[in-house]
N, C-alpha and C positions, 0 to 999 in steps of 0.2 A: 502377682496380679499386675504390677507396674511393668514388668518385662513383657507380659502378654500384650498389654496396651501399646508398649513401645514398638514391638514387632508388627503389630497390626497397623499402626500409624506409618511405620516405615514401608510396609507393603502397600499401603494406600498411596503414599507418595510416589512409588514406582509404578503401581498399576494404573492409577487414574490417567496420567498423561499418555502413557503408552496405549492403554485400552481405548481412550477417547480418540486418539489419533488414528489407530487401526480401524475403529468403528466408523469414523467419518470417511476415511479413505475407501473402505469396503462399501459403505453406503453409496458414496459418489460413483465409484466404478461400476457397481451392480446396477444402479439407476441408469447410468449412461449406456451400459451394455444392453439393458432391456429396451431403452429408447431406440438405440441404433439398430437393434435386432428387429424391431417392429418396422423401422424405416427401410431396412434392407433385408427383406424376408428370404432372399436367396442365400444368406450366410448359413453354412452347414452346422456350425456348433457354437455354443456360448463362449463368450470371451473374445471371439473374433469380431463381434459386432462393435465392441468398444474400440478396438484397433482401427477398423474400417471407418467408424464414425469420427474418431479423432483425426485420422488422415484426411477425411472429407472436410471436416471443420477447418483444419489448418490450411488445406488447399483452398477452400472457399475464402478464408480471410486473406490469404496471399493474393488471390485473384481480385478481390475487392480493392486491396491496396494498389495493385497494378492498374486496375481500371480508374481508381481515384487519382492516379498520378498523371493520366493523359488529359488532354484538353476537354473532351466531352465529359469524362468522369468528374473533373474538377467543377465544371458548370452544373452537372446534375447534382452532385453532393453539396455544392454551394447553394443551390435552390432548395434542396431538402433541409439544409441547415437553417436557411431563412424561414422556411415554413415552421419548423420545430421551435424556432426562437420567437414566433408570434403567438403561439397557442399558450394561454395563460399558465396553467399548471404544468403542462408539458415543458414549457420554456425553463422553468426553475429546475426540474429534474434533469432534463437533457443537458442544460448548461453546466450544472454541477458535475455530472458524470463526465462530460466532455473535458471540462477544465481539469478534473482530477486525473484522467487518463493522460492528457497532454502534459500535466505537471510531472508525471513519473516517466512517461515513455515518448513524449512528443519531441519535436525538433528543438523546442524552447523549454527544456526541462526547468521546473521551478524549484524542485527540492534537491539542488545540486550544490548548495552552499551551507553546510552545517556550521553552526555558530554556538558559542558559549555566551550567555547573557548574564550580566550581574544585575540583580533585581533592584538594587538601590545604591545610592552614592557611598554609603558606609556599611553596606550589607555584605555578609559572607555567603549568602544564598545565591546560587547560580543555577541556570536551567540550560538544557541543550535543545536547540531548535534549528530551523532552516530559514535563512534570510530569503524572503520572496520578492521584496522590492527595496531598492536602495535609494529611490527618489520619491519623497512624499510631499513635494512642493504643491501639488494639486490640493492637498488637505491643509495647506498652510503650515506644514511641519518640515521646514527646510533641513533641520539637523537631526531628523529621525529616520529610522528604517522600519520596515515591516518584517516581523519574525513569526513564523508559524510554529506553534508548540504542540506537537502531537501528544495525546494522552496515553499513559501507560495502560496496558491490558485493555485497549479500546481502539476503535477506528474513528476517533473524533479528535478534535483539537481546537485551539483558539489562535487567532491572529492578534498579537499585541504589538504596540508601537513603542520603540525604545530609542533613547538618544544614541547616536552613532558611537559615542565613546563607551557605552555600556555593552557593546556587541564586539566579540572577538572571534575571528574565523578559526575553525578547528581544522587541523591537518589530518583528517580521517575521511574515509569513503562515506558517502551519503547513506548507503545501505547499512554500514556499521553504526552510524549515528541513530538511524531509525530503529534498528534492532535493539540498541541500548535503551532508547526511550520507551518503545512499546513493551519491552520486557520488564519495565520498572527498574532498570539499571542492573539487573542480575545477569543478563547475557554476557558471556565472556568470563564470568566469575570462575567457572570450573576450569577453563584453560589456564587462568592465572594461578589458581590453587595448585593444579598439577605441575605447573612450571616451577612453583615455589618448593614443591616437595622433592 
C-alpha cells in the first residue's frame, strides 16, 4: 500500500507542473487563435490566426514605440500620461503598471542591483532582494537604502529600508536573483545536484 501511495505521489509531482503548464499554454494559444481568427476572417485555417495576430500585435507595439520616439508622439503620449495621472482610481492602476514595466524593461531599470541583506546586527538570517534607491535623505534616513523583497511563489513583495552596512551587492544577474526568490530558493537546485553527481 505504501509503494502504491509513493508512486502516486511521484506521478503527481511530475504530472501537475507539466499538465498545468501545457493546459495554460494550450488555453492561451487557442484563445488567442480564436480571437485573431475572428479579427482576421480571411485566414484559411486554424492556427494561422495566432501567428498573424502575434505578428500584427508585435508590429503594432513596434510602431507605437517608433511613434512615441518622435516629437509629436512624445507630446501626444505625454498628454495621455498627464490625463491618466489625474483620474483618481485610474491614476493608481496606471502608475503602478507603468512603474513596474519601466522597472523591468525601461531605460532606467530598477531591478538591476541584486543584494543580500542581513536582517539584524547579530543575525544569521539573510534575504535576497533588489536595491531600488541608494539615497533616502528625503525621508531623513541618510545612512539607509531601499530594498525591494519579492515574495516566493507570488507576484508581490515589500520595500524595506535597511542600514547601508546591512546590504551587500550580489555578483549575479538580476534574472537569476528573481528566479531564486520567486521559486522559494529551489531554482537551480537540480543543476547543482546533477553537477555533484
